[in-house]
N, C-alpha and C positions, 0 to 999 in steps of 0.2 A: 571829808567824808561825803559820799552822795547822798543827798536826801530824796526819799522815795513817796513822801505823801505830805500833805498838808491840809489842816481843816481850822477854819474860823468858827469858833463858839459864837462870837458876837462881832461887831465892827472893830472892838478894841482887843480881843483876845484870841489867840491863835496858837496852835501847835503844830510842828513839824516833826517828822520822824525819817530816819535813815540808817545809814550803815554803822556797823560797830556799836549797836545800842545807843545811837544817838538820837535825842528826843530835845527839841528846843522849843522855847515858849516865848510869845510876845504879849505884853499887856498895853502895847500903845498902838495897836493897827499894823505891826510889822516893821515899825520903825527900828526897833531894837529888840535882840533876841538873847536868852539866856539858856544856858544849858540846864538840862533837869536830870536829876541824878534817879533814873528809872530802876537802875539795879540795887539801890539801897546801900551804896559804898560810903555814903556820909560825906561825900565832896562834890564839887560843882565843876569839876575840869572832864572834858570828854575822855573816852576810853581811847587809848592808843591804838593806831591802826597797825595791822600785822606788817611784818617787814615782806619784801619781796620773795624771801626764801620760804615763807610759810606755804603750805599746801593748801590751796584753795579749791573746794569741789567744783568739778567741771560740769558744764550742762551739756546735754546730748543736743546737737543742732536740730535735730528733726522732732523730738519729742518735748523738749526742754525739761527733762526727768534727771535728776540725780541718779546715779548708779547706786547698786545695793551696798557697795563700800562706803558710799559717802554718808548713806543713812544710818550705817552702823558705828560712825563716830561718836564720841561722847558729847553730852550737851554742850552746846556753845556758851563759852563765859560771856562774851560780847555779841549776842546775836543781832544780825541785822533786823531793824524793825521795817517791816514792809509795808503796812498800812495801818490807819487809824479810823475809828468810827465811833458815832455817839448814839446812844438808844434813845427810844422815847422818853425815858425816865430822866435823861441827862447825863448818864454814866458814859464812861469811855473805856474803849477797848482796842488794844493794839496787837496785831499778829506779827509773827516773827519767823526766824529759822528754826528748823528741826523741833517743831511742835511747841516752841515757846510762845506765850502770850502774855499780855499785861492788862490789868484792869484798874480803873480808877473810879471811886464813888464820891470824890470830892473835888470835882472838875479839874483834875490833873495834878492836885498839889502833892499827893501822894500815890504811889503804886504798888500793886502787889503782882508778883510774877506767878503764873500758873502754866500747868503743862496739858496741852490737848491730848486727846487719845490717840491721834496720829502723830507719829515721830518725825514725819517730813514737814517741809517748809508750807507755810500758808502765804499766799500772795495777796489776799484782799479779804476784806471783811465788810459787811453790810449791817448797819444798826436797825432794829425794828421796834415796834410797838412793845411798850413796857421795858423789860431788859433783854429782849431778843437779839441775837447775834448769829449771824451765818458766815462761816469761815471757809474759803476755797483755797485750793493751791495744787501741789504737786499730784500728778497721776489721778486727776479727776476727782480727789478726795473732797468732800463738802461735808461739814459738820454744822449742827445747829444747836443752839441753846437758848432756853427762856430765862434763864436766871444768872445772866451775865458770866457763863462759863462754869458754874459750880456743877452742871450736870451737861451732858451732851447727848444728841442722837446723830447718828450717821444717815446722810440723805444720799440715797443710790443715784448715780448719774448715768451708769452704762458706758463710761468711757475712762481710758486710762490716759487720755491727754489732759495735760497741765491747763489749769484754769487761771488767767491771768487777771482778768476784770470782771466786774460785775455791778449791777446797779437794781433798785428797786424803783417800780413805778406808783404812780398815785393811787391805780386801783388794786394795788396789794400783789401785783405781778413781780416776780424776780426773773433776772436775766443774768446768765454767766458766759462769758467767752474765753476762748484760749486757743491752745495749738490746732494747725491744720484746720483753721476756720470754723472749729466746734463751736455751736451756739446753744446752751442749755436754758429752756424757760419753763416757768410754771405760772398758773394763773392766779394762785393764793398760796399760803403757807401749808395749807393741807394737801394740796396737789402733789403728784410726782413730777420730776423734770423730765421734759421731752427734749431730745436732741435733733438739731438740724445743723447743716453744713453750709458756712458762707461760700459763695461761688469761687471767691479768689483763692481758698484753701490754703491760706498761710496763717500765721501767727496773729491773733486778735489780742489786743492789749486793753481795750476800754469799750464801754457801751453805754449808751443813753437810751432810756425808754421814752418814746415819743407818745405812744398810745397802745392799744391792744393789739399786739403782734407787729408792731412798727419800732423799729430801733435805728440808731445812729451807731455805727461801729467804728473803731480805730484799730489799724492794724499796720503790717509791713507794706501794705499797697495804699495807704491813706486812710481818708475817712470816706464813708459811704453809707447810704441808706439801704436798709435790710428789711425786707418783710418774707418770712418763711412761707 
């Protein structure tokens, strides 16, 4: 199964997440990995991958969006785990398909599944001070929580383009990137997101905050410096 994100808690302990509810843990700096039963099934074997006959939802090439029929499907039994983040309090949060999310308050030893207010997939999550988490994904949806997902506030983005990557800067700024070169930025948690467009106009998958209004972005055309 593909792995989609990895995070080291320290030099020895790491977690990796991926397709079909795959969560792997290493306690020796990545030399060895063990499957984590994030779904609480009571076993340590990976969830089986679907056969070629299963109907997988298709992405629209231009907008990277699921269509309405895909979003109407029942809750995924083995949702893809798309990204993992750690909050300032040291707690862990994973975002997944169809609004599924998982949180851990014991360094990943156990996990609780929760459901986000939005039923579409979230592709990324950023951990902040305390137990703040900011989730972003399909159709420009962004939700933020200050209590590790117990309550949520929707953040307006002004776009329906899917958001694929994000990062926080040392000065408290947050930047999100996604389809058609969209770049959303805010200076602090209390600010609204403002949108600009990268000149390439293609899908952006990742971003690094260099300083105030200065970013390195990664996308279909490679790596570039971007200053709105």
